[in-house]
C-alpha positions as CSV (number, residue, x, y, z in Angstrom):
1,X,12.8,-5.7,-13.5
2,X,12.1,-2.2,-15.0
3,X,11.2,0.7,-12.8
4,X,7.7,0.9,-14.2
5,X,7.0,-2.7,-13.1
6,X,8.5,-2.0,-9.6
7,X,6.6,1.1,-8.8
8,X,3.2,1.0,-7.1
9,X,0.1,2.7,-8.5
10,X,-1.0,5.8,-6.6
11,X,-4.5,6.1,-5.3
12,X,-6.1,9.0,-3.6
13,X,-9.1,8.2,-1.3
14,X,-11.6,11.1,-0.8
15,X,-14.1,10.4,2.0
16,X,-15.1,12.4,5.1
17,X,-15.1,9.1,7.2
18,X,-11.9,8.2,8.8
19,X,-13.1,4.6,9.2
20,X,-13.9,4.3,5.4
21,X,-10.6,5.7,4.4
22,X,-8.8,3.3,6.8
23,X,-10.7,0.3,5.5
24,X,-9.8,1.0,1.9
25,X,-6.3,1.7,2.9
26,X,-6.1,-1.7,4.7
27,X,-7.5,-3.5,1.7
28,X,-5.3,-1.8,-1.0
29,X,-2.2,-0.5,0.9
30,X,0.0,-3.5,0.3
31,X,-0.4,-3.2,-3.5
32,X,-0.8,0.6,-3.9
33,X,0.6,3.8,-2.6
34,X,-2.4,5.4,-0.7
35,X,-3.1,9.1,-0.1
36,X,-6.0,10.4,1.8
37,X,-8.2,13.6,1.6
38,X,-11.1,14.3,3.9
39,X,-13.0,16.5,1.4
40,X,-12.9,17.9,-2.1
41,X,-10.8,21.0,-1.1
42,X,-8.0,18.8,0.3
43,X,-8.2,16.5,-2.8
44,X,-8.0,19.3,-5.2
45,X,-5.0,20.8,-3.3
46,X,-3.4,17.4,-3.4
47,X,-3.9,16.6,-7.1
48,X,-2.7,20.2,-8.0
49,X,0.8,19.2,-6.7
50,X,0.8,15.4,-7.0
51,X,0.1,12.8,-9.6
52,X,-2.2,9.9,-8.9
53,X,-3.5,7.1,-11.0
54,X,-6.9,6.6,-9.4
55,X,-9.2,8.7,-7.2
56,X,-11.8,6.9,-5.1
57,X,-14.5,9.5,-4.1
58,X,-17.4,9.1,-1.7
59,X,-20.3,10.7,-3.5
60,X,-23.0,9.7,-1.0
61,X,-22.9,13.0,0.7
62,X,-22.2,16.6,-0.4
63,X,-18.6,16.8,-1.7
64,X,-17.1,20.0,-0.5
65,X,-15.0,21.4,-3.4
66,X,-14.6,25.0,-2.2
67,X,-13.8,26.7,1.1
């Protein structure tokens, strides 16, 4: 099997709720490599240094993107 088929996709979950992040991680964690950010500032810092395939963002509230 090639390396591309063996590697898991990388997902960043951005949500201020620990419970929501944990629920998504529980649902997807077996199939994907999961990363978490509590707000937009953390998310931007993470993606500045890391590559992800998908970002799941909670847009129900105000997303903090600056300090």
